C-alpha positions as CSV (number, residue, x, y, z in Angstrom):
1,X,7.8,5.3,-17.4
2,X,5.9,5.0,-20.7
3,X,3.5,7.6,-22.0
4,X,0.6,5.2,-21.3
5,X,1.8,4.7,-17.7
6,X,2.1,8.4,-17.2
7,X,-1.4,9.0,-18.6
8,X,-2.9,6.4,-16.2
9,X,-1.0,7.8,-13.3
10,X,-2.1,11.4,-14.1
11,X,-5.7,10.3,-14.5
12,X,-5.7,8.5,-11.2
13,X,-4.1,11.5,-9.4
14,X,-6.6,13.9,-10.8
15,X,-9.6,11.8,-9.9
16,X,-8.4,11.0,-6.3
17,X,-7.5,14.6,-5.8
18,X,-11.2,15.5,-6.5
19,X,-12.7,13.0,-4.2
20,X,-10.1,12.9,-1.4
21,X,-11.5,15.9,0.5
22,X,-12.0,16.9,4.2
23,X,-15.6,15.6,4.2
24,X,-14.6,12.1,3.2
25,X,-11.6,12.0,5.6
26,X,-13.7,13.2,8.5
27,X,-16.4,10.6,7.8
28,X,-14.0,7.7,8.1
29,X,-14.3,4.9,8.7
30,X,-17.1,4.6,6.1
31,X,-19.5,1.7,6.8
32,X,-20.2,1.2,3.1
33,X,-18.3,1.7,0.0
34,X,-18.9,5.3,-1.3
35,X,-20.8,4.0,-4.4
36,X,-20.6,7.1,-6.6
37,X,-16.8,7.6,-6.1
38,X,-16.1,3.9,-6.5
39,X,-18.2,3.5,-9.6
40,X,-16.4,6.4,-11.2
41,X,-13.0,5.0,-10.2
42,X,-14.0,1.6,-11.6
43,X,-15.2,3.1,-14.8
44,X,-11.7,4.5,-15.3
45,X,-10.4,0.9,-15.0
46,X,-8.0,1.7,-12.2
47,X,-8.9,-1.2,-9.8
48,X,-8.2,-3.5,-12.7
49,X,-5.1,-1.8,-13.9
50,X,-2.9,-4.9,-13.7
51,X,-5.5,-7.4,-14.8
52,X,-5.3,-8.9,-18.3
53,X,-7.5,-7.4,-21.0
54,X,-9.0,-10.8,-21.8
55,X,-10.4,-11.0,-18.3
56,X,-11.8,-7.5,-18.4
57,X,-8.8,-5.6,-17.1
58,X,-6.7,-2.7,-18.4
59,X,-3.8,-4.9,-19.3
60,X,-1.2,-3.1,-17.3
61,X,1.7,-4.6,-15.4
62,X,3.0,-4.9,-11.8
63,X,4.8,-1.6,-12.1
64,X,1.6,0.1,-13.0
65,X,-0.1,-1.3,-9.9
66,X,2.8,0.1,-7.7
67,X,2.5,3.5,-9.3
68,X,-1.3,3.6,-8.6
69,X,-0.5,2.6,-5.0
70,X,1.8,5.6,-4.8
71,X,-1.0,7.9,-6.0
72,X,-3.5,6.4,-3.6
73,X,-1.1,7.2,-0.7
74,X,-0.4,10.7,-2.0
75,X,-4.1,11.4,-2.0
76,X,-4.8,9.6,1.4
77,X,-7.6,8.0,-0.6
78,X,-10.7,6.8,1.3
79,X,-11.3,4.3,-1.4
80,X,-9.9,0.7,-1.2
81,X,-7.9,1.1,-4.5
82,X,-4.8,-0.7,-3.3
83,X,-6.7,-3.7,-1.9
84,X,-8.9,-4.1,-4.9
85,X,-5.9,-3.8,-7.3
86,X,-4.1,-6.6,-5.5
87,X,-7.2,-8.8,-5.5
88,X,-7.8,-8.2,-9.2
89,X,-4.2,-8.8,-10.0
90,X,-4.3,-12.2,-8.3
91,X,-7.5,-13.0,-10.1
92,X,-5.8,-12.3,-13.3
93,X,-2.8,-14.5,-12.4
94,X,-5.2,-17.3,-11.5
95,X,-7.4,-16.8,-14.6
96,X,-10.5,-16.1,-12.6
97,X,-13.3,-14.3,-14.4
98,X,-15.3,-12.1,-12.1
99,X,-18.0,-9.5,-12.6
100,X,-16.9,-6.0,-13.6
101,X,-18.3,-4.5,-10.4
102,X,-16.7,-7.2,-8.1
103,X,-14.3,-6.1,-5.4
104,X,-12.0,-9.1,-4.6
105,X,-9.6,-8.9,-1.7
106,X,-6.8,-11.1,-0.4
107,X,-7.6,-12.6,3.0
108,X,-4.3,-11.8,4.7
109,X,-3.7,-10.2,8.0
110,X,-2.0,-6.8,7.6
111,X,0.1,-7.6,10.7
112,X,2.1,-10.3,9.0
113,X,4.1,-13.1,10.6
114,X,6.6,-15.7,9.5
115,X,3.9,-18.2,8.8
116,X,3.5,-19.2,5.1
117,X,0.2,-18.8,3.3
118,X,-2.3,-21.4,4.6
119,X,-6.0,-22.0,4.2
120,X,-8.1,-19.3,5.9
121,X,-10.0,-21.9,8.0
122,X,-10.9,-19.6,10.8
123,X,-10.6,-15.9,11.4
124,X,-8.5,-13.2,9.7
125,X,-7.8,-10.1,11.8
126,X,-6.7,-6.6,10.6
127,X,-8.0,-7.1,7.0
128,X,-7.8,-3.8,5.3
129,X,-11.2,-2.6,3.9
130,X,-12.7,-6.1,4.2
131,X,-16.2,-4.6,4.7
132,X,-16.2,-3.4,1.0
133,X,-15.3,-6.8,-0.5
134,X,-17.6,-8.8,-2.7
135,X,-15.2,-11.8,-2.8
136,X,-12.2,-13.0,-0.9
137,X,-9.1,-14.8,-2.1
138,X,-7.8,-17.5,0.3
139,X,-4.1,-18.4,-0.1
140,X,-2.9,-21.9,0.6
141,X,0.5,-23.7,0.4
142,X,0.4,-27.2,-1.1
143,X,3.7,-29.0,-1.5
144,X,5.6,-25.8,-1.6
145,X,3.4,-24.2,-4.3
146,X,0.9,-21.4,-3.8
147,X,-2.7,-22.0,-4.5
148,X,-5.5,-19.5,-4.2
149,X,-9.3,-20.0,-3.9
150,X,-11.9,-17.4,-4.8
151,X,-14.9,-17.4,-2.4
152,X,-18.1,-15.5,-2.3
153,X,-18.7,-12.8,0.4
154,X,-22.1,-14.3,1.2
155,X,-22.0,-16.3,4.4
156,X,-18.7,-14.7,5.6
157,X,-18.8,-12.7,8.8
158,X,-17.2,-9.3,8.7
159,X,-16.8,-7.3,12.0
160,X,-16.1,-3.7,11.4
161,X,-13.1,-2.2,13.1
162,X,-10.5,0.6,12.4
163,X,-6.9,1.4,12.9
164,X,-5.6,4.5,14.6
165,X,-6.0,6.5,11.4
166,X,-9.7,5.7,11.2
167,X,-9.2,3.4,8.2
168,X,-11.3,0.2,8.0
169,X,-9.3,-2.6,9.4
170,X,-11.7,-5.4,9.9
171,X,-12.1,-9.0,11.3
172,X,-13.3,-11.7,8.9
173,X,-14.7,-15.0,10.1
174,X,-16.4,-18.1,8.7
175,X,-14.2,-18.1,5.5
176,X,-14.0,-21.9,5.6
177,X,-17.7,-22.2,5.1
178,X,-17.9,-19.8,2.2
179,X,-18.8,-21.0,-1.3
180,X,-15.6,-21.7,-3.3
181,X,-16.1,-20.4,-6.8
182,X,-12.7,-21.4,-8.3
183,X,-9.3,-22.6,-7.2
184,X,-6.0,-22.3,-9.1
185,X,-2.2,-22.6,-8.6
186,X,-0.2,-19.3,-9.0
187,X,3.1,-19.0,-10.6
188,X,4.7,-17.1,-7.7
189,X,6.0,-18.5,-4.4
190,X,4.0,-18.6,-1.2
191,X,6.3,-16.0,0.4
192,X,5.8,-13.6,-2.5
193,X,2.4,-12.6,-1.2
194,X,3.9,-10.9,1.8
195,X,6.6,-9.2,-0.3
196,X,4.0,-7.9,-2.8
197,X,1.8,-6.6,-0.1
198,X,4.8,-5.0,1.6
199,X,5.9,-3.3,-1.6
200,X,2.5,-2.0,-2.5
201,X,2.2,-0.4,0.9
202,X,5.8,1.0,0.7
203,X,4.8,2.7,-2.5
204,X,1.6,4.0,-0.8
205,X,3.7,5.3,2.1
206,X,6.1,7.1,-0.2
207,X,3.1,8.9,-1.8
208,X,1.8,10.0,1.6
209,X,5.2,11.2,2.8
210,X,5.6,13.2,-0.4
211,X,2.2,14.9,0.1
212,X,2.9,15.6,3.8
213,X,6.2,17.3,2.8
214,X,4.7,19.3,0.0
215,X,2.1,20.6,2.5
216,X,4.8,21.4,4.9
217,X,6.9,23.3,2.4
218,X,3.8,25.4,1.4
219,X,3.1,26.2,5.0
220,X,6.7,27.4,5.7
221,X,6.5,29.6,2.6
222,X,3.2,31.1,3.7
223,X,3.9,31.5,7.5
224,X,6.2,34.2,8.7
225,X,8.1,34.6,12.0
226,X,10.3,37.5,13.1
227,X,9.5,39.3,9.8
228,X,10.5,36.6,7.3
229,X,9.0,33.3,6.0
230,X,9.8,30.2,8.0
231,X,11.4,28.6,4.9
232,X,14.1,31.2,5.1
233,X,15.4,29.9,8.4
234,X,18.3,27.5,8.1
235,X,17.0,25.0,10.6
236,X,13.8,24.7,8.7
237,X,15.6,24.3,5.4
238,X,17.8,21.5,7.0
239,X,14.7,19.6,8.2
240,X,13.0,19.9,4.8
241,X,16.2,18.8,3.0
242,X,16.6,15.8,5.3
243,X,13.0,14.7,4.8
244,X,13.3,15.1,1.0
245,X,16.3,12.8,1.0
246,X,14.5,10.1,2.9
247,X,11.5,10.3,0.6
248,X,13.6,10.3,-2.5
249,X,15.5,7.2,-1.4
250,X,12.2,5.4,-0.4
251,X,10.7,6.2,-3.8
252,X,13.8,4.9,-5.7
253,X,14.1,1.7,-3.7
254,X,10.4,0.9,-4.2
255,X,10.7,1.5,-7.9
256,X,13.8,-0.8,-8.1
257,X,11.8,-3.5,-6.3
258,X,8.8,-3.1,-8.6
259,X,11.1,-3.4,-11.7
260,X,12.6,-6.7,-10.2
261,X,9.2,-8.5,-10.1
262,X,9.6,-11.9,-11.5
263,X,13.3,-12.1,-10.8
264,X,15.2,-13.8,-8.0
265,X,16.0,-10.4,-6.5
266,X,12.4,-9.3,-6.0
267,X,11.9,-10.6,-2.4
268,X,15.1,-9.0,-1.1
269,X,14.5,-5.7,-2.8
270,X,10.9,-5.6,-1.6
271,X,12.0,-6.3,2.0
272,X,14.6,-3.5,1.7
273,X,11.9,-1.1,0.3
274,X,9.4,-1.7,3.0
275,X,12.0,-1.7,5.8
276,X,13.6,1.6,4.7
277,X,10.3,3.3,3.9
278,X,8.9,2.3,7.4
279,X,12.1,3.6,8.9
280,X,11.8,6.9,7.0
281,X,8.3,7.6,8.4
282,X,9.8,8.8,11.8
283,X,12.2,11.5,10.5
284,X,9.9,12.7,7.8
285,X,6.8,13.1,10.0
286,X,9.0,14.6,12.8
287,X,10.3,17.2,10.4
288,X,6.8,18.0,9.1
289,X,5.2,18.4,12.5
290,X,8.2,20.4,13.8
291,X,7.8,22.9,10.9
292,X,4.1,23.2,11.6
293,X,4.5,23.5,15.4
294,X,1.4,22.9,17.5
295,X,-0.9,23.7,14.5
296,X,0.1,20.4,12.9
297,X,-1.5,18.3,15.6
298,X,-5.0,19.9,15.3
299,X,-8.0,18.5,13.5
300,X,-8.3,21.8,11.5
301,X,-4.8,21.2,10.0
302,X,-5.0,18.3,7.5
303,X,-1.4,17.3,8.0
304,X,-2.7,14.6,10.4
305,X,-4.6,12.9,7.6
306,X,-1.2,11.8,6.2
307,X,0.9,11.5,9.3
308,X,-1.6,9.3,11.2
309,X,-1.8,7.0,8.3
310,X,1.9,6.8,8.0
311,X,2.3,5.9,11.7
312,X,-0.1,3.0,11.1
313,X,1.2,1.9,7.7
314,X,4.8,1.6,8.9
315,X,3.8,-1.2,11.2
316,X,1.4,-2.9,8.8
317,X,2.7,-5.5,6.3
318,X,5.9,-5.7,8.3
319,X,7.7,-3.0,10.3
320,X,11.3,-2.0,9.6
321,X,12.5,-4.3,12.3
322,X,10.7,-7.3,10.7
323,X,12.0,-6.6,7.2
324,X,15.5,-5.7,8.2
325,X,15.6,-9.0,10.1
326,X,14.8,-10.7,6.8
327,X,17.4,-8.7,4.9
328,X,20.1,-9.5,7.5
329,X,19.2,-13.2,7.5
330,X,19.5,-13.4,3.7
331,X,22.8,-11.6,3.7
332,X,24.2,-13.8,6.5
333,X,23.2,-17.0,4.7
334,X,24.2,-16.0,1.1
335,X,26.7,-13.2,1.2
336,X,28.4,-12.9,4.6
337,X,31.9,-13.1,2.9
338,X,31.2,-10.6,0.1
339,X,28.3,-8.3,0.9
340,X,29.4,-5.6,-1.6
341,X,29.3,-8.0,-4.6
342,X,25.9,-9.3,-3.4
343,X,24.4,-5.8,-3.3
344,X,26.1,-4.6,-6.5
345,X,24.7,-7.5,-8.5
346,X,21.1,-6.6,-7.7
């Protein structure tokens, strides 16, 4: 990671740590975008971190966007940073110029299927933070190429809903009747949208798991039983070590996938990253809650802020079963005779 990347990551982490507090978590789902927090975040340029400078962005790259997603997950942010970064990144790829205070979002169901990108002619369900969008990006496949249209929020119907972690997960309708501002062909493949969304949320999940484990370690150091801290018990140490291994592997796989953006290996590595990270949620959250005991399931204990999100996120943008199916299918078709060479060449 370069010095500039580290500086942006540290800035994002400090800001989100200041605004990601009990009051904001308990007030979720918010009906409106918390304007003060969002304005300050936007002033730092973080929602436009991967947008070209000539279009008003920071000029960062795909890896920067994934790092910011990790920080957003680590903070359990109530702000739609990941969704806005993705929308601005796509606007940058398409060459769309949008207002500095615009919040563009990709109109794609978070519960993905095998269907390729098509015009959003009707309703999109489970659209993360759709209520905060000022514009929507509608993907479409034309002759095997990916096109995207930028439409205005005006005239679009957004029905507020939430997932089990009290995060905005809305239904959007009447997209077909919205005013089209611009249309462009993107350089990536139609299936890349699902892979990009999956990888961003894998990075987000890694951050949330990291914070949940740090909270757990601190609790086991502070809490004593039978005259000694919980962390001194071998069973507790084993659970923490196992969770640490899962998180470390998830983080490394997600970083490898981000580094592979623009190569032929990206889709496969992104599928592995989201599949493994979703699989890791179970053992990591189990270890955290077992170390906390009954206290971890109470509202007073903020562990649930991270674990409830993780239980939702592991299913969104493809569960481990979905992505492992894709991984197995690719290996069966392309490397069934020599799996080791296939993996080693990644």
